[in-house]
C-alpha positions as CSV (number, residue, x, y, z in Angstrom):
1,M,-28.0,-23.4,41.5
2,Q,-28.3,-24.9,38.1
3,I,-26.9,-28.4,37.3
4,A,-25.5,-29.3,33.8
5,K,-24.6,-32.8,32.8
6,S,-23.6,-32.0,29.3
7,R,-21.5,-29.3,27.5
8,E,-24.7,-28.2,25.7
9,E,-26.6,-27.7,29.0
10,L,-23.6,-25.8,30.5
11,S,-23.4,-23.6,27.4
12,L,-27.0,-22.5,27.7
13,I,-26.2,-21.3,31.3
14,T,-23.1,-19.4,30.4
15,Q,-24.7,-17.9,27.3
16,Q,-27.3,-16.4,29.5
17,W,-24.6,-14.9,31.8
18,N,-22.8,-13.6,28.7
19,A,-26.0,-11.9,27.6
20,E,-26.2,-10.3,31.1
21,K,-22.6,-9.2,30.8
22,L,-21.6,-11.3,33.8
23,E,-18.2,-12.9,34.1
24,W,-17.7,-16.2,35.8
25,A,-15.0,-18.1,37.6
26,F,-14.4,-21.8,37.7
27,V,-13.5,-24.3,40.5
28,P,-12.6,-27.7,39.2
29,T,-12.9,-30.6,41.7
30,M,-13.2,-34.3,41.8
31,G,-15.9,-34.1,44.4
32,A,-16.1,-35.5,48.0
33,L,-16.2,-31.8,48.8
34,H,-14.9,-30.4,52.1
35,N,-14.3,-26.9,53.5
36,G,-11.1,-26.6,51.4
37,H,-13.2,-26.8,48.2
38,L,-15.9,-24.5,49.6
39,T,-13.2,-21.9,50.5
40,L,-12.3,-21.9,46.9
41,V,-15.9,-21.1,46.0
42,H,-16.0,-18.4,48.6
43,E,-12.8,-16.8,47.3
44,A,-14.1,-16.9,43.7
45,L,-17.4,-15.2,44.7
46,K,-15.4,-12.3,46.1
47,H,-14.1,-11.6,42.7
48,F,-16.7,-12.8,40.2
49,P,-20.5,-12.5,40.1
50,R,-20.9,-16.1,38.9
51,V,-19.1,-19.3,39.8
52,V,-19.1,-22.7,38.1
53,V,-17.9,-25.8,40.0
54,S,-17.2,-29.1,38.3
55,V,-17.3,-32.5,39.9
56,F,-15.6,-35.1,37.8
57,V,-13.4,-38.0,38.9
58,N,-11.0,-38.0,36.0
59,P,-9.7,-41.5,35.2
60,T,-6.7,-40.4,33.1
61,Q,-4.9,-38.8,36.1
62,F,-4.9,-42.0,38.2
63,D,-1.9,-44.3,38.0
64,R,-3.5,-47.1,40.0
65,A,-6.9,-48.7,39.2
66,D,-7.6,-49.3,42.9
67,D,-7.0,-45.7,43.7
68,L,-9.6,-44.7,41.0
69,S,-12.2,-47.2,42.2
70,N,-11.7,-46.3,45.9
71,Y,-11.9,-42.5,45.4
72,P,-14.8,-41.2,47.4
73,R,-17.9,-40.1,45.4
74,Q,-20.9,-38.3,46.9
75,P,-22.5,-36.2,44.1
76,E,-25.8,-35.5,45.9
77,K,-24.1,-34.3,49.1
78,D,-21.6,-32.2,46.9
79,A,-24.5,-30.5,45.2
80,A,-26.2,-29.7,48.5
81,L,-23.0,-28.2,49.9
82,L,-22.5,-26.1,46.7
83,R,-26.1,-24.7,46.9
84,E,-25.4,-23.7,50.5
85,V,-22.2,-21.9,49.7
86,G,-23.7,-20.0,46.8
87,A,-22.3,-21.6,43.7
88,H,-24.3,-20.7,40.6
89,A,-23.7,-23.8,38.4
90,L,-22.5,-27.4,38.9
91,F,-21.0,-29.1,35.9
92,L,-21.5,-32.9,36.6
93,P,-20.4,-34.7,33.4
94,S,-19.9,-38.4,32.8
95,V,-16.8,-40.0,31.4
96,D,-18.5,-40.3,28.1
97,V,-19.2,-36.5,28.0
98,M,-15.6,-35.6,28.7
99,Y,-14.1,-38.4,26.7
100,P,-16.5,-39.1,23.8
101,D,-13.6,-40.6,21.7
102,G,-12.0,-42.5,24.5
103,T,-9.5,-41.7,27.2
104,D,-6.3,-41.8,25.1
105,K,-4.0,-38.9,26.2
106,D,-4.0,-35.7,24.2
107,R,-0.9,-33.8,23.1
108,M,1.0,-32.2,25.9
109,P,2.3,-28.6,26.1
110,D,5.9,-27.9,27.0
111,L,5.9,-28.1,30.8
112,A,9.6,-27.5,31.2
113,G,10.0,-30.8,33.1
114,L,7.5,-29.9,35.8
115,D,5.5,-33.0,35.0
116,T,8.4,-35.4,35.6
117,K,9.4,-34.4,39.1
118,Y,8.0,-35.4,42.5
119,E,4.3,-36.2,41.9
120,G,5.1,-36.7,38.2
121,A,7.8,-39.2,39.0
122,A,5.8,-40.9,41.7
123,R,2.7,-41.1,39.5
124,P,3.6,-41.6,35.9
125,G,1.1,-40.0,33.5
126,H,-0.6,-38.1,36.3
127,F,0.0,-34.6,35.0
128,E,-0.7,-35.6,31.5
129,G,-4.2,-36.6,32.7
130,V,-4.5,-33.4,34.7
131,V,-3.7,-31.1,31.8
132,Q,-5.9,-33.2,29.5
133,I,-9.0,-32.8,31.7
134,V,-8.4,-29.2,32.6
135,R,-8.0,-28.4,28.9
136,R,-11.4,-30.0,28.2
137,L,-13.1,-28.5,31.2
138,V,-11.8,-25.0,30.3
139,E,-13.1,-25.5,26.7
140,A,-16.5,-26.4,28.1
141,V,-16.7,-23.8,30.9
142,Y,-14.7,-21.0,29.2
143,P,-14.2,-19.1,32.5
144,K,-12.4,-15.8,33.1
145,A,-10.5,-17.3,36.0
146,M,-9.9,-20.6,37.8
147,F,-9.4,-21.1,41.6
148,M,-7.3,-23.9,42.9
149,G,-5.9,-25.0,46.3
150,Q,-2.3,-24.4,47.2
151,K,-2.2,-27.9,48.8
152,D,-1.7,-29.3,45.3
153,A,1.2,-26.9,44.7
154,Q,2.8,-28.8,41.8
155,Q,-0.5,-29.2,40.0
156,V,-1.0,-25.4,40.3
157,A,2.6,-24.9,38.9
158,V,1.9,-27.3,36.0
159,L,-1.4,-25.7,35.1
160,K,0.0,-22.2,35.2
161,R,2.7,-23.3,32.8
162,A,0.2,-25.1,30.6
163,A,-2.0,-22.0,30.5
164,L,0.9,-20.0,29.2
165,Q,1.8,-22.6,26.6
166,E,-1.8,-23.1,25.5
167,F,-2.7,-19.4,25.5
168,W,-5.7,-20.1,27.7
169,P,-7.4,-16.8,28.4
170,L,-7.4,-17.7,32.0
171,E,-6.2,-16.3,35.3
172,I,-5.2,-19.1,37.8
173,H,-5.5,-18.2,41.5
174,A,-3.9,-20.4,44.1
175,V,-5.7,-20.2,47.4
176,A,-3.9,-21.1,50.7
177,T,-4.3,-24.6,52.0
178,V,-7.2,-25.0,54.4
179,R,-6.5,-27.0,57.5
180,E,-8.4,-28.8,60.2
181,S,-8.1,-27.4,63.7
182,S,-5.4,-30.1,64.3
183,G,-3.3,-28.7,61.4
184,L,-4.1,-31.6,59.0
185,A,-4.5,-30.3,55.4
186,M,-8.1,-30.9,54.3
187,S,-8.3,-33.6,51.6
188,S,-11.0,-35.9,50.2
189,R,-8.6,-38.8,50.9
190,N,-8.8,-38.0,54.7
191,S,-12.1,-39.8,54.7
192,Q,-10.2,-43.1,54.1
193,L,-8.4,-42.8,57.4
194,S,-9.6,-44.2,60.7
195,Q,-10.2,-41.9,63.6
196,E,-6.8,-42.8,65.0
197,G,-5.3,-42.2,61.6
198,L,-6.8,-38.8,61.4
199,T,-5.3,-37.8,64.8
200,K,-1.9,-39.2,63.8
201,A,-2.0,-37.5,60.3
202,A,-1.9,-34.1,61.9
203,T,1.8,-34.9,62.8
204,I,2.7,-33.9,59.2
205,S,1.8,-30.3,59.7
206,R,3.7,-30.2,63.0
207,V,6.8,-31.6,61.3
208,L,6.5,-29.0,58.5
209,A,6.1,-26.2,61.0
210,K,9.2,-27.4,62.9
211,A,11.1,-27.5,59.6
212,E,10.2,-23.9,59.0
213,K,11.7,-22.9,62.4
214,E,14.9,-24.9,61.6
215,W,15.1,-23.1,58.3
216,K,14.8,-19.7,59.8
217,S,17.4,-20.6,62.5
218,G,20.0,-21.2,59.8
219,K,20.0,-25.0,59.3
220,T,20.5,-26.3,55.8
221,P,17.9,-28.0,53.7
222,R,19.5,-31.5,53.6
223,K,19.8,-31.6,57.4
224,I,16.2,-30.5,57.9
225,E,14.9,-32.9,55.3
226,K,16.7,-35.8,57.1
227,N,15.2,-34.7,60.4
228,G,11.7,-34.5,58.8
229,Q,11.9,-37.9,57.2
230,E,13.1,-39.6,60.4
231,T,10.4,-37.9,62.5
232,L,7.7,-39.1,60.2
233,L,9.1,-42.6,60.0
234,S,9.3,-42.9,63.8
235,A,5.7,-41.6,64.1
236,G,4.5,-44.6,62.0
237,F,4.4,-43.0,58.5
238,K,6.0,-44.3,55.4
239,P,7.5,-41.1,54.0
240,E,7.9,-40.8,50.3
241,Y,9.7,-37.5,50.2
242,F,10.2,-34.4,52.4
243,D,12.1,-31.8,50.3
244,F,12.9,-28.1,50.1
245,I,12.3,-26.9,46.5
246,D,11.8,-23.8,44.4
247,A,8.0,-23.4,44.0
248,T,8.3,-22.2,40.4
249,T,10.6,-24.9,39.0
250,F,10.3,-27.6,41.6
251,D,14.0,-28.0,41.6
252,P,15.7,-28.9,44.9
253,L,17.1,-25.9,46.8
254,P,20.9,-25.8,47.2
255,D,22.2,-27.1,50.5
256,L,22.7,-23.5,51.9
257,P,21.1,-21.7,54.8
258,S,18.1,-19.5,54.0
259,A,20.2,-16.3,54.1
260,Q,22.3,-17.5,51.2
261,Q,19.6,-19.0,49.0
262,G,18.4,-16.2,46.7
263,I,15.3,-18.1,45.9
264,E,12.1,-16.1,45.7
265,K,9.6,-18.8,46.5
266,P,11.1,-21.7,48.6
267,L,8.6,-24.4,49.5
268,I,8.7,-27.6,51.5
269,V,6.8,-30.5,49.8
270,T,6.1,-33.8,51.4
271,V,4.2,-37.1,50.8
272,A,3.7,-39.7,53.5
273,W,1.7,-42.9,53.6
274,L,-0.5,-43.8,56.6
275,E,-3.0,-46.7,56.7
276,G,-2.5,-47.2,53.0
277,V,-3.5,-43.6,52.3
278,R,-1.1,-41.3,50.4
279,L,-1.1,-37.9,52.2
280,I,0.3,-34.8,50.4
281,D,1.1,-31.5,52.0
282,N,3.4,-28.5,51.5
283,W,4.6,-25.5,53.5
284,P,5.4,-22.2,51.8
285,L,8.5,-20.4,53.2
286,Y,7.6,-17.1,51.5
């Protein structure tokens, strides 16, 4: 695996692949890699002969300075994991490489309000920062396709919309959430939980699975949402939201049973705090 720390170094790698008529896919990450990230690389390798992975903790998508400073960083371990899984190139830029003129936000494409709901409302400026860095990474990597995790469902929806608006020549593939044997969605933030917290955090997936059963049994969204919030609260979480939404628009579903919805891609999205860690998850109902 080759490692590039500048756009110029990365360009030399991709120019060689171009000369060999090899297409490449891209997996953007913020590091602290786990099996969820490695699954994205595996999936990309099924479809493309070359894969580039970036590790960059992007400051412009954090709404809290303490969250940015506490975000886990392990570049040497990440590189070793990527070598093992068969990635061909690691792009490991500094803040100065990605933001040579400072971190002021760039212009935003029309995101049809996707950036102002749920995660956008909870973390002002977050999706501005996400679009900003992905635009810059895509311009540096110039891949044929990008592979992302479904766990960050709203981020996937935002970037698919941005790709259409920006005319990025880019396919975006969402890969199903990878979970621990307990059901807990894999996340770099899980490393900030205690062992007791890790055990308790698995409650989230159980509540989501129960919500799916209630949905299929004919209960309405508002009733199930109330049950989910109350269950998380009683289990020791501080729930932020637990909602049924349309996965394309991120609008709340009407308070009708599933048989009367007429929505192609219903999704349950949730965020709950535990031990000061903000845990995000979702559960597709399609």
